[in-house]
N, C-alpha and C positions, 0 to 999 in steps of 0.2 A: 867280605863286604856283603852287606844285605842286598837282596834283589829289590831294585826300585819299584818293580811292578807288584810286589807281594801285597802291599797294603791296598792297592787299587783293586786287585782281583777279589780280595776278601770282601771289600765293600760291594762290588758288583754281585757277587754270589749272595750276599746278605739281602741286597735289594731284590734280586730274582726270587729268593726264598720268600721274602715278604709279599711280593706280588702274587706268587703262587698261593700263599695262605689267604690273601684277600680274595683271590678268585674262587678258592674252595668255599670260603665263608659266604661270598655273594651267591654262589650256586646253592649252598645250603639254605640260605634265607629264601631264595627263589623257590626251591623245592618245598620248604615249609609253608610258604605263602600259598602255593598251589594246593598242597595237602589240606590246608585250613579251608580254602575255598571249596574244595571237593567235599569236605566233611559238612560244611554249612549247607551245600546244595543237597547232600544226602539227607540231612535233617529236614530240609524244606520239602523234599519229595515225600519223606516219611509222614510228615504232618499233613501234607496235601492229600495223600492216599487215605489216611485216617479220617480226615474231615469229609472227604467225598463219601466214604462208607457211611458215616454218621448222617450226612445230609440225605442220602437215599433211604437210609433206614428210618429216618424221622417220619417220612410219609406213611410207612406201614404202621409205625407205632401209634400215630394219631388216628389213623383209620381204625385201628383196633380199639382204641380208647373211646372213639365216638360212634362205634357201631351200634345202631339202634336195637339190634338183637341182643338178648341177654340170656344167660343160663342161670338156673336156680342156685347152683353151687356158689355163684359169685356173691351172693348175699348171706350165705350161711353164717358168717362170722360177724354180721352187723349187730352191734349191741342194741338192746331194747331199753328204752327209757322207762323209768318207774311210773306205773299207772297208765302207760301208753296203750291205747286200744288197738285191736287187730287191724282196723281200717287205717289208722295212722301209721302203724308199723309197716303195713304193706305199701302205703303211699311213699314212705321214705326210702324203701328198698329201690325204687326206680332210679332215684338220684344218687344212691350209694354206689351203684354199679360203676359209673365213670371214675369216681374217687378211688374205688378199689383197683380199677385198671391202671390208674396213674401210679398208685403205690406198687403195683406189680412191675412197673417199668422203671423203678427207681435206679436200677443199674444203668439203664440207658441215659437217664438224666444226669447221673453222676459222671458218666463218660463225657457228656457235653460240657459239664462244669469243669472237668479237668483239662479238656481240650482248649477251652476259651483263652486262658492266658498264653498258652504256647502258640496258638494260632495268631493272636494279636502281636506277639513278639516277632513272628516271621512275616506276616502279611500287613501289619500296620494297625495302630490303635483304632482307626476308624471302623475296622471290621467288628468292633464290639456291638454295633447295632444289629448285626445278623443274629447274634446270640440273644440279644434283648427281644428280638422278634419271636424267637422260639419260646423264650420264657413267658412272654405276654400271651402266647397261644395257650400254654398250659394254665396260666393264671385265669384266663377267661373261663376255661372249663371248670376249674376248681371253685371259683367264686360263684359262678352261676349254679352249679350243683349244690353247693352249701346253702345258697340263698333259697333255692326252690325247696330244699328239705324243710325249711322253716316257714314257708309261705302259705301252707294250706289253710291255716287259721289266723293269718295276719289280720290285724285290725285295720279298719278303714273301708271306705266304700269302693266296690269294684267299679272301675271306670276304664275309659279307653286307654289312658296313659299306662295304667297298670297292666292291661291286657297286652299292649305292645311290648312292655318291658318283659313280661313273661315269655312272649314269643321270641324276643331277642335272646334271652337266657337259654331257652330250649334250643335255639339255633346254634348257640355256642357249644352246647353239650353234644348234640346229635348231628351227624353228617346228613346232608340231603335236604335240609329245610329250605334252602334257597331255591330248590327245584319245585317246592310245593307252594310256597307263599309268593304272592306277587311282589314286585320291587318296592311298592309303596309300603308294604308291611315290614320289609327288611331292606331299608335303603343302603345299609353297609354290606349287604350280601353275607356270604360266609366268611367272616373276618378271621376266624381261627384257621381255616384252610388257606386263606390268603397270606397269613403270617408264616405258616409252615412253608408255603411255596416260596416266599421271599427269602427265608433262611436257606432253603435248598438251592435256589437260583443264584443267590449271592455267593455261596460256597463254590458252586460249579464255576462261576465266572472267575473266581480267584484261583482255583486249583486245577481246573481242567487243562489250561495251557501248560502248567508246570509238568503235569503227568504226561500229557501227549508229547511234549518236547523230549522228555526223558526216554520214552518208549517209542519215539519216532512214529507216532500215529498220524497218518495222513488223512485229511478230510475226504470223505467219500463224495465223488462227483455225482451230481444229480443226473438221473437218466432222462434223456430227451423224451418229451411227450410225443407219442406217435399219433399222427393224424389219421383220419379215415382213409382206408385204402380204396 
């Protein structure tokens, strides 16, 4: 005679085995989800560190490009136009320098270009404006330098408007003009410097908290100001 409990115990054991399998699967999914989140956070930190490095480097790059001091070797490869006088050639050399320096920094600008889509993917599409600010800063220098290279013998009467425009373009190319000219001469101030700082500060706002949280960086307390003894 068959055991009346045989069928029941088989069912119980099957159910128990099924529950154990579900538990293992649930644990596996939980572990996979946690692993995925950790990988995303690692990628976020990696991009934040790269962006901070580029943001701080940008200041030095633009300071170098806009340095009023120039070396003779920086214009050695400047092509000479057919029939160009020595005076005209020498004049153009002045504004060739910032263009040459921008070309020398093409690896940096390529890094920025590659970072942009990855940064937007992690920190949001609205951060595109930060990269547009840096691009505009470079374009201001390039356009102004190229225009001034052609403006020595431009047609038309020299007037106040043209003088102000020339001052504006010179201020885009060379750093320090806002310290020399009064505010009414440069109502926008140093717009190139301002755009570079906007890029730097925007990146820092997005990335500094991510990096500080990962490396447990505590804000330094301000020292109390001691009064007279």
